[in-house]
N, C-alpha and C positions, 0 to 999 in steps of 0.2 A: 809640339806632342806630348798628351799628359803623360809624369810619371806617375806610373801604375805600383812601384813597387807599395809593399803596406807598409802604412806607420807602423811604428814599436806601438805596441799593448802596452796599458796601463802595468805600472807597478811600484814599488820602494824597494830603494836596496838599502842594505843591510849595514850603510852610514846614517839610513834616515831620509836622503836624495827620492824623491819621487817623480817617475815620469808619468806625466799626467797627458788626455785627450782632450783639447779644449774644440767648440763648435760655436763657429757665429754666426747668426741666422737672422733674416727678416722676414717673418712670419707674415706679412700681410695681411695683423686683423683676425689671421686662420678663417677666411673668407675662400679660400681653396678649396681644394682634396686636402680633408685634414687624417685621411688614410693614409694615403701616400707622405704627408709628412712626416706622419708617425712613423713610416717606416724609414723614410732616411734617416732620422736622427736618432734611430735605435741603432740601424746599421754602422752609424759611425762608431757608437761605442765610447761616448764622451764621458765625461769625470765632471766639466763644467761645460754648460750652456749657456751661453752667452745670446738672447733677443732680442729684436729691436721689432716696432711693431705688434708688438703681443696684446691683446684686447685691453680695453683701457671705458670701454662702455657697459650697458648692461650686462651682469651677472659673469663681467669680467673672472675674477677671483675662480668663479666655477670652471671656464672656459681653460683656466692658465690650470686648474689642478688637474683637466682631464689630459691637456696634453702632456702635463708631468706621468702621472699616472701608465699612459698610453707611451709612454716612452724610458719607462724603468727610471724616473725621475724622480725630484722632489721639489718644491718650491725656496729657493734661497730668498731671493727678495723681484720686486719690481712689478710691474704691472701697472695700473691705474694710477698708484703712487710715486711714480718715475714716468708719468707720462709717455708710457711704452716700454722700455727699454724692462729686462726684466732676467733676474738670472736664476737656472736651475741646476742642481748638482745630484751627481751622485749619492748613495747610502757610503764611499767610499770617503767623501769629506766630512770634516768635523768643524764645525762653523763656530767662528768667535765673534762675528759681528756683520750688523747687515747695517745699512744705511741709503734710504733713495733721498733723493734730491733735485728737485726742479730749479732750472734754470732759470734766468732773468726771460719776458715773454716780449719778445720782438713782434715791435705793432704788424700786426695783418699776417704774421705768419703762427704756423702750428706751436703752441707748449714744450718744450724738450725738457731733459733731465734725463737723471744719470742711476741705473744702481750699481749697488755699491755693496761690496761683502770685505773681509778678512775669511781665509779658510786653509784648515790645514791638511797635507796628505803625508802619511806618515810624520818624519818632524821636517818637513819643509812648509813654511807659512805662506800664503801666498798672498797677494792683496787682487781684487778684479775686480775690472770697472765693463759696463754692458753701457755704449754710448750709440744717439743717431741725430749726427747733424745735422743743422737747417738747410737752407734750399739757397740762401744767395752765400755769397761771397764772405762780405762782410760780416752776417751772421757765425760762418762756422770757423772765420777766425777768432769771435770771441769765445765761442764756444771750447775750441780746442786748445786756448788756457786756461778756461774753467774747468777740462778734463784734466790737463798738466797738474795742473793746482791741486785737485784731488786726486791723484793718484800720489802726489806727494805727500798730502796731506793722513792719509793712509796709517805713514809708520812703519810702516816694511820692508827689508829691503827689497824684494822680489814682487812683482807685479804685474798684471797683463791686461792690458784694456782691448778692446774688441768692436764692431759691429760696423755700421751701414754709414758712411764717411760724405756720402751724397757728392762726391767728389775722386777724380784721376788722381794715381801719385804723383805726377807731376802735378796738383793744383796745391796754391800757397798752405794751408793749412794740412794736410795729407803730406807736404814735407816737412814740414816745424813737427807732426808728431812721428816721422822716423826720422829726425835729428837727434830728438830730443830718448825717443826709444829706439828698439829693434823693430823695425817691420817683420814681421815673419816669413813672409810668402818670400822676400829678396834674399833673408838670410837662407831660408835654406827651400828652395824652388821642390816640392811634391803638387801630382795631380796638374790639376792647369789655372791657366790664372784670370780670366774676363767672369763676373759674377752677375752680371745685369745687362741687361734683360735675363731670366729663364729662359724663354726663347730665344735662341740665336742671341747668345751670350758675346760681346765683345767690349765691354770695360769691367778693367775694376772698382767697385767704389766700396768694395766692404773688404774688412782688413781687421788682423790682430797683431798687435803690438805686444812686445815684451820689456822689459828692463834688462840693462847689459851683463847682470849676474846670469839671468834664464839660458839657459841652452836650448835652441833651436835643432829639431830633430828631422823638421817636414814641415809644410804649410802650402796650402793651394784650394783646391776644388776637388773633392773626392770625387772620383768614376770606379765602374766596378763593384760599386759594394754588394756585401752579401744579401740578396732578399729585395735587390732594388733594380728598376730598370731605368735608363735614360729618361720615359715616361713621366716616371713617378719623380724625379727632381722637376719637369716640366711642367707638372701639374700641382704641386704642393705650395709654392708659394711666385713672386715672379724675380726672387732672386736667387742664384743658387748660394750652396752652404760654404763656410769655408771652416775646413778643420784642420788643426796646427796640433805636434806633437811634440811635448815641452819637455824637460829635464829640470827641474829645480832643484837647487842645493837645498840642505838640512840647515833649519836654523840654529843660529849663532848659540849655544847655551847662556842663558842669564847667567851675570854674576855674580858671585856668592857674594853677599854684604858684608862689609867688614865686622872680624869678631866671628862671625856664626861658627860650628862647625861642623 
């Protein structure tokens, strides 16, 4: 039975820590009902949107920009330059840096990539990665390791990663990520669990992960969103969204250089 109590709203605490709402969503190249998609994303009131299968071909930047504008977001990074994964953010975010990473091409498979960024909310500093792992177990295993390496290489204490893993929680790569990070759905179940297919979901293959210092306040597939009907969730794309509320501690102050006054 879905847990329908509302997730906490975004806020910045007096100590500089921040509560943020993070949405991960496979949007199937915007080939479905984009009006329904915009309603779903807007109703989730996210601070960060981790997209998979964003447009990568003809006029992909224009299409991604329109989705951002229709949902009150701005483009952070990704899209065609990351082979599909993309990041959107609200104006609440302060962007430090971004980088799109193309992963090694597996012969006979689609090119995969990572959209990465470091952002700040209040005094909280956060690394972010959107991913879409491959269709074969061997490919996913290699890409899962690269994802963890990229998270570690961001050089931040707190980070999140989310995306379409093409694998259930009992799969090898999903389990590897859940061991190294917090599987937010397991840490604080909220909403419902299955994410695919949108028509009759029966498996969880989409997830949001967080490093250990991030407090998970709730995570799952949202229901009862304001202005959204169940038909919107089915019409928007072939996956259901994953929404998480996270509390990110304030970053430690930089040390004062020796001899400084």
